[in-house]
BALOBA-1460 file (C-alpha; in Angstrom, 3 decimals):
// residues 283
<rec num="1" residu="x" x="-5.318" y="22.614" z="-3.634"/>
<rec num="2" residu="x" x="-3.637" y="25.158" z="-5.922"/>
<rec num="3" residu="x" x="-0.785" y="24.067" z="-8.210"/>
<rec num="4" residu="x" x="1.848" y="25.940" z="-6.203"/>
<rec num="5" residu="x" x="0.702" y="24.246" z="-2.998"/>
<rec num="6" residu="x" x="0.741" y="20.866" z="-4.697"/>
<rec num="7" residu="x" x="4.323" y="21.409" z="-5.862"/>
<rec num="8" residu="x" x="5.405" y="22.254" z="-2.322"/>
<rec num="9" residu="x" x="3.721" y="19.123" z="-0.985"/>
<rec num="10" residu="x" x="5.367" y="16.932" z="-3.615"/>
<rec num="11" residu="x" x="8.790" y="18.408" z="-2.868"/>
<rec num="12" residu="x" x="8.504" y="17.813" z="0.867"/>
<rec num="13" residu="x" x="6.821" y="14.430" z="1.349"/>
<rec num="14" residu="x" x="9.428" y="12.303" z="-0.402"/>
<rec num="15" residu="x" x="13.020" y="12.511" z="0.776"/>
<rec num="16" residu="x" x="16.119" y="10.517" z="-0.029"/>
<rec num="17" residu="x" x="16.338" y="8.709" z="3.309"/>
<rec num="18" residu="x" x="12.691" y="7.646" z="3.381"/>
<rec num="19" residu="x" x="11.069" y="5.418" z="0.758"/>
<rec num="20" residu="x" x="7.439" y="6.406" z="0.180"/>
<rec num="21" residu="x" x="5.131" y="3.924" z="-1.552"/>
<rec num="22" residu="x" x="1.523" y="4.671" z="-2.489"/>
<rec num="23" residu="x" x="-0.548" y="1.473" z="-2.551"/>
<rec num="24" residu="x" x="-3.404" y="2.031" z="-4.999"/>
<rec num="25" residu="x" x="-6.062" y="0.154" z="-6.967"/>
<rec num="26" residu="x" x="-8.392" y="0.845" z="-9.838"/>
<rec num="27" residu="x" x="-11.398" y="-0.498" z="-7.941"/>
<rec num="28" residu="x" x="-12.345" y="-1.815" z="-4.528"/>
<rec num="29" residu="x" x="-12.275" y="-5.439" z="-3.435"/>
<rec num="30" residu="x" x="-8.851" y="-6.360" z="-4.798"/>
<rec num="31" residu="x" x="-7.129" y="-6.615" z="-1.395"/>
<rec num="32" residu="x" x="-5.248" y="-3.314" z="-1.551"/>
<rec num="33" residu="x" x="-5.315" y="-2.604" z="2.198"/>
<rec num="34" residu="x" x="-4.290" y="-6.167" z="2.967"/>
<rec num="35" residu="x" x="-1.259" y="-5.682" z="0.744"/>
<rec num="36" residu="x" x="-0.394" y="-2.338" z="2.368"/>
<rec num="37" residu="x" x="-0.719" y="-3.635" z="5.939"/>
<rec num="38" residu="x" x="1.171" y="-6.875" z="5.410"/>
<rec num="39" residu="x" x="3.907" y="-5.129" z="3.437"/>
<rec num="40" residu="x" x="4.348" y="-2.783" z="6.393"/>
<rec num="41" residu="x" x="4.386" y="-5.678" z="8.862"/>
<rec num="42" residu="x" x="6.924" y="-7.645" z="6.823"/>
<rec num="43" residu="x" x="9.258" y="-4.647" z="6.499"/>
<rec num="44" residu="x" x="8.958" y="-3.833" z="10.209"/>
<rec num="45" residu="x" x="9.996" y="-7.384" z="11.106"/>
<rec num="46" residu="x" x="13.140" y="-6.833" z="9.060"/>
<rec num="47" residu="x" x="14.087" y="-4.068" z="11.490"/>
<rec num="48" residu="x" x="12.847" y="-1.271" z="9.240"/>
<rec num="49" residu="x" x="10.895" y="1.606" z="10.771"/>
<rec num="50" residu="x" x="7.563" y="1.760" z="8.971"/>
<rec num="51" residu="x" x="4.672" y="4.229" z="9.024"/>
<rec num="52" residu="x" x="1.376" y="3.327" z="7.334"/>
<rec num="53" residu="x" x="-0.931" y="6.253" z="6.566"/>
<rec num="54" residu="x" x="-4.536" y="5.164" z="6.076"/>
<rec num="55" residu="x" x="-5.961" y="7.562" z="3.497"/>
<rec num="56" residu="x" x="-8.896" y="5.358" z="2.523"/>
<rec num="57" residu="x" x="-11.531" y="7.927" z="3.459"/>
<rec num="58" residu="x" x="-14.141" y="6.740" z="5.933"/>
<rec num="59" residu="x" x="-12.980" y="3.104" z="5.924"/>
<rec num="60" residu="x" x="-10.152" y="2.947" z="8.495"/>
<rec num="61" residu="x" x="-9.451" y="-0.655" z="7.514"/>
<rec num="62" residu="x" x="-5.770" y="-0.441" z="8.398"/>
<rec num="63" residu="x" x="-6.630" y="-0.201" z="12.086"/>
<rec num="64" residu="x" x="-9.096" y="-3.080" z="11.786"/>
<rec num="65" residu="x" x="-6.526" y="-5.401" z="10.200"/>
<rec num="66" residu="x" x="-3.932" y="-4.428" z="12.792"/>
<rec num="67" residu="x" x="-6.386" y="-4.810" z="15.672"/>
<rec num="68" residu="x" x="-5.793" y="-1.201" z="16.752"/>
<rec num="69" residu="x" x="-8.009" y="1.873" z="16.931"/>
<rec num="70" residu="x" x="-7.137" y="5.519" z="16.397"/>
<rec num="71" residu="x" x="-8.521" y="8.308" z="18.614"/>
<rec num="72" residu="x" x="-7.437" y="11.152" z="16.345"/>
<rec num="73" residu="x" x="-6.585" y="11.577" z="12.676"/>
<rec num="74" residu="x" x="-4.204" y="13.454" z="10.428"/>
<rec num="75" residu="x" x="-6.909" y="15.946" z="9.454"/>
<rec num="76" residu="x" x="-7.943" y="16.418" z="13.108"/>
<rec num="77" residu="x" x="-4.389" y="17.479" z="13.875"/>
<rec num="78" residu="x" x="-4.292" y="19.885" z="10.932"/>
<rec num="79" residu="x" x="-7.558" y="21.526" z="11.977"/>
<rec num="80" residu="x" x="-6.532" y="21.833" z="15.642"/>
<rec num="81" residu="x" x="-2.883" y="22.677" z="14.879"/>
<rec num="82" residu="x" x="-1.790" y="19.730" z="16.986"/>
<rec num="83" residu="x" x="1.344" y="17.690" z="16.348"/>
<rec num="84" residu="x" x="0.812" y="14.900" z="13.829"/>
<rec num="85" residu="x" x="2.771" y="12.703" z="16.216"/>
<rec num="86" residu="x" x="-0.347" y="12.762" z="18.414"/>
<rec num="87" residu="x" x="-2.186" y="10.785" z="15.736"/>
<rec num="88" residu="x" x="0.423" y="8.020" z="15.544"/>
<rec num="89" residu="x" x="-0.704" y="4.606" z="16.780"/>
<rec num="90" residu="x" x="2.116" y="2.263" z="17.785"/>
<rec num="91" residu="x" x="1.557" y="-1.323" z="16.663"/>
<rec num="92" residu="x" x="5.108" y="-2.336" z="17.531"/>
<rec num="93" residu="x" x="8.349" y="-0.420" z="18.129"/>
<rec num="94" residu="x" x="9.045" y="-0.502" z="14.368"/>
<rec num="95" residu="x" x="5.487" y="-0.272" z="12.982"/>
<rec num="96" residu="x" x="3.178" y="2.728" z="13.376"/>
<rec num="97" residu="x" x="0.082" y="3.961" z="11.558"/>
<rec num="98" residu="x" x="-1.995" y="7.126" z="11.177"/>
<rec num="99" residu="x" x="-5.612" y="7.400" z="10.101"/>
<rec num="100" residu="x" x="-6.115" y="10.166" z="7.528"/>
<rec num="101" residu="x" x="-9.597" y="11.028" z="8.748"/>
<rec num="102" residu="x" x="-13.009" y="11.510" z="7.151"/>
<rec num="103" residu="x" x="-12.186" y="15.164" z="6.490"/>
<rec num="104" residu="x" x="-9.375" y="14.213" z="4.140"/>
<rec num="105" residu="x" x="-11.432" y="15.508" z="1.195"/>
<rec num="106" residu="x" x="-10.867" y="18.991" z="2.620"/>
<rec num="107" residu="x" x="-7.326" y="18.880" z="1.245"/>
<rec num="108" residu="x" x="-8.640" y="20.770" z="-1.764"/>
<rec num="109" residu="x" x="-9.548" y="23.688" z="0.497"/>
<rec num="110" residu="x" x="-6.349" y="23.993" z="2.518"/>
<rec num="111" residu="x" x="-5.233" y="27.521" z="3.253"/>
<rec num="112" residu="x" x="-1.630" y="28.682" z="3.026"/>
<rec num="113" residu="x" x="-1.263" y="28.407" z="6.844"/>
<rec num="114" residu="x" x="-2.663" y="24.833" z="6.624"/>
<rec num="115" residu="x" x="-0.033" y="23.889" z="4.058"/>
<rec num="116" residu="x" x="2.751" y="25.549" z="6.056"/>
<rec num="117" residu="x" x="1.668" y="23.623" z="9.154"/>
<rec num="118" residu="x" x="1.615" y="20.315" z="7.281"/>
<rec num="119" residu="x" x="5.048" y="20.929" z="5.795"/>
<rec num="120" residu="x" x="6.495" y="21.521" z="9.253"/>
<rec num="121" residu="x" x="4.744" y="18.519" z="10.755"/>
<rec num="122" residu="x" x="5.569" y="16.123" z="7.909"/>
<rec num="123" residu="x" x="9.225" y="16.311" z="8.877"/>
<rec num="124" residu="x" x="8.773" y="13.581" z="11.462"/>
<rec num="125" residu="x" x="7.996" y="11.172" z="8.574"/>
<rec num="126" residu="x" x="11.703" y="11.284" z="7.788"/>
<rec num="127" residu="x" x="12.401" y="9.237" z="10.908"/>
<rec num="128" residu="x" x="10.999" y="6.186" z="9.100"/>
<rec num="129" residu="x" x="12.649" y="3.939" z="6.555"/>
<rec num="130" residu="x" x="9.342" y="3.427" z="4.752"/>
<rec num="131" residu="x" x="6.135" y="5.430" z="4.598"/>
<rec num="132" residu="x" x="3.282" y="3.445" z="3.045"/>
<rec num="133" residu="x" x="0.226" y="5.344" z="1.840"/>
<rec num="134" residu="x" x="-2.959" y="3.284" z="1.666"/>
<rec num="135" residu="x" x="-5.201" y="5.184" z="-0.742"/>
<rec num="136" residu="x" x="-8.870" y="4.559" z="-1.431"/>
<rec num="137" residu="x" x="-9.982" y="2.623" z="-4.510"/>
<rec num="138" residu="x" x="-9.534" y="4.631" z="-7.676"/>
<rec num="139" residu="x" x="-7.821" y="8.001" z="-7.713"/>
<rec num="140" residu="x" x="-9.279" y="11.448" z="-7.188"/>
<rec num="141" residu="x" x="-7.884" y="14.936" z="-7.561"/>
<rec num="142" residu="x" x="-7.809" y="15.141" z="-3.756"/>
<rec num="143" residu="x" x="-5.605" y="12.088" z="-3.358"/>
<rec num="144" residu="x" x="-3.368" y="12.489" z="-6.390"/>
<rec num="145" residu="x" x="-1.169" y="15.066" z="-4.686"/>
<rec num="146" residu="x" x="-0.231" y="12.330" z="-2.230"/>
<rec num="147" residu="x" x="0.089" y="9.614" z="-4.876"/>
<rec num="148" residu="x" x="2.334" y="11.715" z="-7.106"/>
<rec num="149" residu="x" x="4.409" y="12.797" z="-4.086"/>
<rec num="150" residu="x" x="5.436" y="9.190" z="-3.411"/>
<rec num="151" residu="x" x="8.630" y="7.671" z="-4.752"/>
<rec num="152" residu="x" x="6.478" y="5.158" z="-6.588"/>
<rec num="153" residu="x" x="2.942" y="3.802" z="-6.768"/>
<rec num="154" residu="x" x="2.152" y="0.104" z="-6.419"/>
<rec num="155" residu="x" x="-1.023" y="-0.807" z="-8.286"/>
<rec num="156" residu="x" x="-2.856" y="-3.848" z="-6.901"/>
<rec num="157" residu="x" x="-4.900" y="-5.819" z="-9.439"/>
<rec num="158" residu="x" x="-6.419" y="-9.300" z="-9.648"/>
<rec num="159" residu="x" x="-6.579" y="-11.564" z="-12.733"/>
<rec num="160" residu="x" x="-10.211" y="-10.573" z="-13.336"/>
<rec num="161" residu="x" x="-10.692" y="-8.655" z="-16.626"/>
<rec num="162" residu="x" x="-12.616" y="-5.882" z="-14.841"/>
<rec num="163" residu="x" x="-9.737" y="-5.378" z="-12.416"/>
<rec num="164" residu="x" x="-7.291" y="-5.095" z="-15.303"/>
<rec num="165" residu="x" x="-9.532" y="-2.528" z="-17.017"/>
<rec num="166" residu="x" x="-9.869" y="-0.499" z="-13.817"/>
<rec num="167" residu="x" x="-6.129" y="-0.795" z="-13.260"/>
<rec num="168" residu="x" x="-5.499" y="0.669" z="-16.700"/>
<rec num="169" residu="x" x="-7.886" y="3.528" z="-15.872"/>
<rec num="170" residu="x" x="-5.659" y="4.348" z="-12.887"/>
<rec num="171" residu="x" x="-2.502" y="4.186" z="-15.009"/>
<rec num="172" residu="x" x="-4.108" y="6.532" z="-17.545"/>
<rec num="173" residu="x" x="-5.068" y="9.047" z="-14.856"/>
<rec num="174" residu="x" x="-1.645" y="8.774" z="-13.272"/>
<rec num="175" residu="x" x="0.017" y="9.362" z="-16.628"/>
<rec num="176" residu="x" x="-1.988" y="12.576" z="-16.954"/>
<rec num="177" residu="x" x="-1.196" y="13.903" z="-13.456"/>
<rec num="178" residu="x" x="2.324" y="12.556" z="-12.881"/>
<rec num="179" residu="x" x="3.923" y="11.311" z="-16.095"/>
<rec num="180" residu="x" x="7.216" y="10.331" z="-14.488"/>
<rec num="181" residu="x" x="5.747" y="8.476" z="-11.483"/>
<rec num="182" residu="x" x="7.068" y="4.886" z="-11.496"/>
<rec num="183" residu="x" x="4.256" y="2.330" z="-11.228"/>
<rec num="184" residu="x" x="4.804" y="-1.182" z="-9.953"/>
<rec num="185" residu="x" x="2.104" y="-3.840" z="-10.280"/>
<rec num="186" residu="x" x="1.202" y="-6.474" z="-7.705"/>
<rec num="187" residu="x" x="-1.118" y="-9.202" z="-8.930"/>
<rec num="188" residu="x" x="-3.193" y="-10.388" z="-5.990"/>
<rec num="189" residu="x" x="-5.131" y="-13.668" z="-5.681"/>
<rec num="190" residu="x" x="-3.367" y="-15.321" z="-8.595"/>
<rec num="191" residu="x" x="-3.543" y="-19.102" z="-8.962"/>
<rec num="192" residu="x" x="0.157" y="-19.249" z="-9.798"/>
<rec num="193" residu="x" x="3.052" y="-17.256" z="-11.192"/>
<rec num="194" residu="x" x="2.031" y="-17.944" z="-14.777"/>
<rec num="195" residu="x" x="-1.415" y="-16.409" z="-14.292"/>
<rec num="196" residu="x" x="0.150" y="-13.450" z="-12.483"/>
<rec num="197" residu="x" x="2.567" y="-12.743" z="-15.339"/>
<rec num="198" residu="x" x="-0.205" y="-13.099" z="-17.915"/>
<rec num="199" residu="x" x="-2.259" y="-10.552" z="-15.979"/>
<rec num="200" residu="x" x="0.654" y="-8.141" z="-15.788"/>
<rec num="201" residu="x" x="1.467" y="-8.579" z="-19.475"/>
<rec num="202" residu="x" x="-2.118" y="-7.730" z="-20.476"/>
<rec num="203" residu="x" x="-2.044" y="-4.564" z="-18.397"/>
<rec num="204" residu="x" x="1.392" y="-3.470" z="-19.558"/>
<rec num="205" residu="x" x="0.516" y="-4.141" z="-23.200"/>
<rec num="206" residu="x" x="-2.299" y="-1.556" z="-23.249"/>
<rec num="207" residu="x" x="-0.254" y="0.823" z="-21.102"/>
<rec num="208" residu="x" x="2.622" y="0.786" z="-23.588"/>
<rec num="209" residu="x" x="0.370" y="0.776" z="-26.641"/>
<rec num="210" residu="x" x="-1.843" y="3.714" z="-25.709"/>
<rec num="211" residu="x" x="0.239" y="5.673" z="-23.196"/>
<rec num="212" residu="x" x="3.810" y="4.631" z="-23.945"/>
<rec num="213" residu="x" x="4.023" y="4.053" z="-20.192"/>
<rec num="214" residu="x" x="6.203" y="1.145" z="-18.966"/>
<rec num="215" residu="x" x="5.159" y="-0.697" z="-15.821"/>
<rec num="216" residu="x" x="7.161" y="-2.829" z="-13.398"/>
<rec num="217" residu="x" x="6.137" y="-6.264" z="-12.175"/>
<rec num="218" residu="x" x="6.524" y="-5.963" z="-8.387"/>
<rec num="219" residu="x" x="5.380" y="-9.524" z="-7.667"/>
<rec num="220" residu="x" x="2.281" y="-11.530" z="-6.946"/>
<rec num="221" residu="x" x="0.363" y="-12.958" z="-4.005"/>
<rec num="222" residu="x" x="-1.449" y="-16.287" z="-4.401"/>
<rec num="223" residu="x" x="-5.097" y="-16.981" z="-3.670"/>
<rec num="224" residu="x" x="-4.460" y="-18.441" z="-0.219"/>
<rec num="225" residu="x" x="-7.161" y="-19.361" z="2.355"/>
<rec num="226" residu="x" x="-4.775" y="-18.091" z="5.030"/>
<rec num="227" residu="x" x="-5.754" y="-14.527" z="4.093"/>
<rec num="228" residu="x" x="-9.459" y="-15.040" z="4.831"/>
<rec num="229" residu="x" x="-8.739" y="-16.725" z="8.157"/>
<rec num="230" residu="x" x="-6.358" y="-13.930" z="9.128"/>
<rec num="231" residu="x" x="-8.883" y="-11.199" z="8.261"/>
<rec num="232" residu="x" x="-11.521" y="-12.925" z="10.407"/>
<rec num="233" residu="x" x="-9.005" y="-13.010" z="13.257"/>
<rec num="234" residu="x" x="-8.228" y="-9.291" z="12.682"/>
<rec num="235" residu="x" x="-4.592" y="-10.111" z="12.220"/>
<rec num="236" residu="x" x="-2.216" y="-9.540" z="9.285"/>
<rec num="237" residu="x" x="-1.686" y="-12.798" z="7.397"/>
<rec num="238" residu="x" x="2.076" y="-12.322" z="7.678"/>
<rec num="239" residu="x" x="1.751" y="-12.634" z="11.464"/>
<rec num="240" residu="x" x="-1.092" y="-15.156" z="11.365"/>
<rec num="241" residu="x" x="0.967" y="-17.755" z="9.479"/>
<rec num="242" residu="x" x="4.537" y="-16.999" z="8.450"/>
<rec num="243" residu="x" x="4.799" y="-20.412" z="6.742"/>
<rec num="244" residu="x" x="1.888" y="-19.847" z="4.353"/>
<rec num="245" residu="x" x="2.332" y="-19.526" z="0.595"/>
<rec num="246" residu="x" x="1.113" y="-15.929" z="0.640"/>
<rec num="247" residu="x" x="3.605" y="-14.921" z="3.364"/>
<rec num="248" residu="x" x="6.446" y="-16.563" z="1.468"/>
<rec num="249" residu="x" x="5.502" y="-14.682" z="-1.676"/>
<rec num="250" residu="x" x="5.366" y="-11.422" z="0.250"/>
<rec num="251" residu="x" x="8.966" y="-12.074" z="1.320"/>
<rec num="252" residu="x" x="9.890" y="-12.101" z="-2.368"/>
<rec num="253" residu="x" x="8.221" y="-8.724" z="-2.840"/>
<rec num="254" residu="x" x="10.036" y="-7.125" z="0.098"/>
<rec num="255" residu="x" x="13.378" y="-8.413" z="-1.201"/>
<rec num="256" residu="x" x="13.393" y="-5.671" z="-3.826"/>
<rec num="257" residu="x" x="13.048" y="-3.101" z="-1.040"/>
<rec num="258" residu="x" x="15.446" y="-4.462" z="1.564"/>
<rec num="259" residu="x" x="17.895" y="-6.582" z="-0.409"/>
<rec num="260" residu="x" x="17.476" y="-9.457" z="2.044"/>
<rec num="261" residu="x" x="17.427" y="-12.856" z="0.381"/>
<rec num="262" residu="x" x="14.397" y="-15.090" z="0.748"/>
<rec num="263" residu="x" x="15.073" y="-18.538" z="2.100"/>
<rec num="264" residu="x" x="13.910" y="-21.009" z="-0.518"/>
<rec num="265" residu="x" x="11.313" y="-23.455" z="0.670"/>
<rec num="266" residu="x" x="12.115" y="-27.135" z="0.691"/>
<rec num="267" residu="x" x="9.835" y="-29.883" z="-0.548"/>
<rec num="268" residu="x" x="8.779" y="-30.885" z="2.964"/>
<rec num="269" residu="x" x="7.907" y="-27.282" z="3.901"/>
<rec num="270" residu="x" x="5.726" y="-26.913" z="0.827"/>
<rec num="271" residu="x" x="4.049" y="-30.286" z="1.359"/>
<rec num="272" residu="x" x="3.221" y="-29.613" z="5.022"/>
<rec num="273" residu="x" x="1.760" y="-26.198" z="4.154"/>
<rec num="274" residu="x" x="-0.406" y="-27.594" z="1.356"/>
<rec num="275" residu="x" x="-1.702" y="-30.412" z="3.537"/>
<rec num="276" residu="x" x="-2.494" y="-27.928" z="6.287"/>
<rec num="277" residu="x" x="-4.442" y="-25.724" z="3.884"/>
<rec num="278" residu="x" x="-6.299" y="-28.745" z="2.516"/>
<rec num="279" residu="x" x="-7.388" y="-29.718" z="6.012"/>
<rec num="280" residu="x" x="-8.617" y="-26.183" z="6.662"/>
<rec num="281" residu="x" x="-10.624" y="-26.213" z="3.436"/>
<rec num="282" residu="x" x="-12.257" y="-29.508" z="4.367"/>
<rec num="283" residu="x" x="-13.436" y="-28.033" z="7.666"/>
């Protein structure tokens, strides 16, 4: 995509009334799509209209986790000049998703009429409170127009050293393509808050030292067996068990977006949840 086309796309995708968040990762296997889907579910249950766009080329994992299939894709609509609304899959009245399509790599070859069509069609995105972009692992020149068009990127990492290194590689590439793009960090599968903050601090240290790029700690999600059971059931963990540790932590993350306070958990709630998880592990 030429620079002038990219500037048009960046100016149109993100608008004041709609918060756009690109969920990204430096490598695969860190739970990025799980974060994107459950964030969308949690926001939709707080009476926010949410659209998830699955741009993880060829994977279509958003539909799998939501237990829904898509008959057409964003790129199908662009090629056929059909309304992008035709590609929307309704999960609930407040939660919808679109599959980007295997031809998403063709974004680099869009013609001027293609871009004009997309600009006109993207207007229906403004009906949503949140548009969540689920990008494939790593960043490419094809996807960075979408990443840098978002209001902010949320980088998902785990405490593993390789994940931190790959996360920094994303930050470095992002700094080159979109210097001013705010980047939040979600530490997934952390044992506790202390490990999550240590992971974030290690990543931010190299980011500040070598790029002079500040990062924001968006929160963390614990290593909770609820997630594995929910994936096997093809259901978002936030719907599978709202009382789980990971769902409670997700509530803390959405607080920054909605302003709604999280109800603190009492001793008995925490004890019952831990005993329940222990029983599941024993099985």
